[in-house]
N, C-alpha and C positions, 0 to 999 in steps of 0.2 A: 142241501140242508143236512142230509144224512151223513155226508162226508165231514162236515163241521162237527157234528155230534160225535162221530167216531174219533176224530182227532182229539177232542176234549176228553173223551173217555180214555183214550190211550195215554194222554198226558197225566190224567188223574191216577191211572194205574202205575205209571212210572214214578210219580211223586210218592205214592204210598209204599212202593216196593224198593225204592233206592234212596240214596242221599242227595238226589238232584234238587230237592226242594228244602234242603236243610238251611238253618239260619246261617247267614254269612257273617263271619267274624273277621275283622281286619287282622292282618299279620301282626301289627303293633300291639293290639289288644291281646291277642293270643300270646305274644311274647311276655307281656306283663302278667298274664295269668300263669304262665309257666314259671316266671320268676317267683311269684307269690306261692305257688305250690311247692317249689324247691326250698323256700325260706319263708315261713309264715310270719316272720317279724319284719320283713322288708317294707319300706315305704320311701317315697321320693319327696313328698311334701306333707306338712302337718298343719292342721287348722289351729286357730287361736284358742280353741277349747281343749285341745289335746297337747298343747305345747309342753314339752318336758315329760311326756308320758309314753308308754309302750302300748302296743296292741293288747286289747282285753283289759286295760286299766279302767277304773271308774273315772268319769269326767262329769262336768256340770256345764250345761249350756245356759249362759246368762240370759235372763228374760223371763217373762211369765210363761207358764206351761201352756196357756191357750195360744200363745204366739209360736210355740215350738221349743221353749226353754225347758229346763228341768234336768233330772239326773239321767245319765247315759253311760255308754261304754265306748272306748276308743276302738274303732274298727278300721282295718286297712283293706282297701279294694281298688282295683283298677277302674278308671273312668272310661270314657270313649277314646282313650289314647294309650300310649305306653307309660303313662304316669300313674303311680299307685299313691293314693291319698290316705293319710291317717286322719280320720275325722270322728267327731263325737256324734254318736247315734243315740237318740233318746230311747230308753227301754220301755216306757209306758206310752199309751196313746190317749188322746182326748176324744170323748164322745160328745157330740152336740146334737140335740134334737131341735131343729129349726122350724119344723112344721110350715113349710112354704106351700101354699096352695098351687094347684095347676094353673097354667096360664102365663101370659106375658106381663112383665112389670109388677110382680107380686112381691110382698115383703115377708121376711121371716118374722117370727113371733116377737123378736126383740126390737124390731124397727116398725112394727105395725102402727100406723098413724103418724109416723115421723118422716121428715124430709131427709134427702141425701145431705150428708155433712153433719147431721144432728148427733149428739152423743147418745150412747145406749149402754146397757149392761147386758153382757152375754153370760148365760148360764151354761155350765158344762160339767161333765164328770171326768175326773182324772184320778186314777188309782182307787177307784170305787168310792170316791168322795165327791159330792156336789159342791161346786165352787162358782163364784161370779168374778167377772173382770170387766173393766171399762172398755168401751170400744167406740167406733164411729160407724154410722150407717153409710155404706158405700154401694155403688152399683157393681154387681158381679155378673159375669156371663157364665151360665151353666151349660155344659155341653154333654149330651148323651149319645152314645153310639148304639145303634140297633141294626138288626139284620132283617130285611124284608126284600127278597129278590136282589140281594147284594147288600153290602154294608153302607149305611147312611149315618149322618150326624144331624142331630137336632139341637139347636141352641135357643136359649131364652135369656133375657136380662131379668135379674132379680135385685132386690135391695136387701142386703144382709149386714148384720152387725159384725164388723171385723175388728180384731184386737190391734194394738200397736205392733208394728213390725219388730222383729228381732234385730239385735245389733248385727252388722254385716259379718259374714264368715270370711276370714282372710286366710290365705295359705302362705306358708313360709317354706322355701326349699330347704332340704336337709343338707347339712354340711358333708363334705367328702369324708371327714373323720367319722362322723356318725354313721354314714353308710358302711364304712369298713367294719365297724363293730356290731352292725346289725346281724 
């Protein structure tokens, strides 16, 4: 027992004092990060909302703000591979106060007393203004991570008013000519 404790203690000291426990980044992602740091305007694919634009240009995501639409800025960043995407990132965020009680199978305040599939109106704040949008009551799974003698996850199903989904984000590869002038 004492031997196991000592080994854990030694591994903990090594992790704190060296880079043995550093985040592991794949070589392809690191190569993409290096390309981006050498040329901040480089990208391999462009989404449908930043088509014809450059990094840091203004863009608009089509759809309601509650669904993720609205004004944004074109930003280029590598994903989990060697591909650097130029995509529209919304600049403001939406705040929703759902007031879901504790417990299983609870409804938010917009779906209280309604069945799954019923229409609802969701109230939210965007850019410091209160707005409403139509939605549908759907079953959503909420997951919370907590620490008690190790990490655990706790999930529950709730009924929440969800807005209509955004149009699909599609990516187009950049032409060789465009890459040369980046």
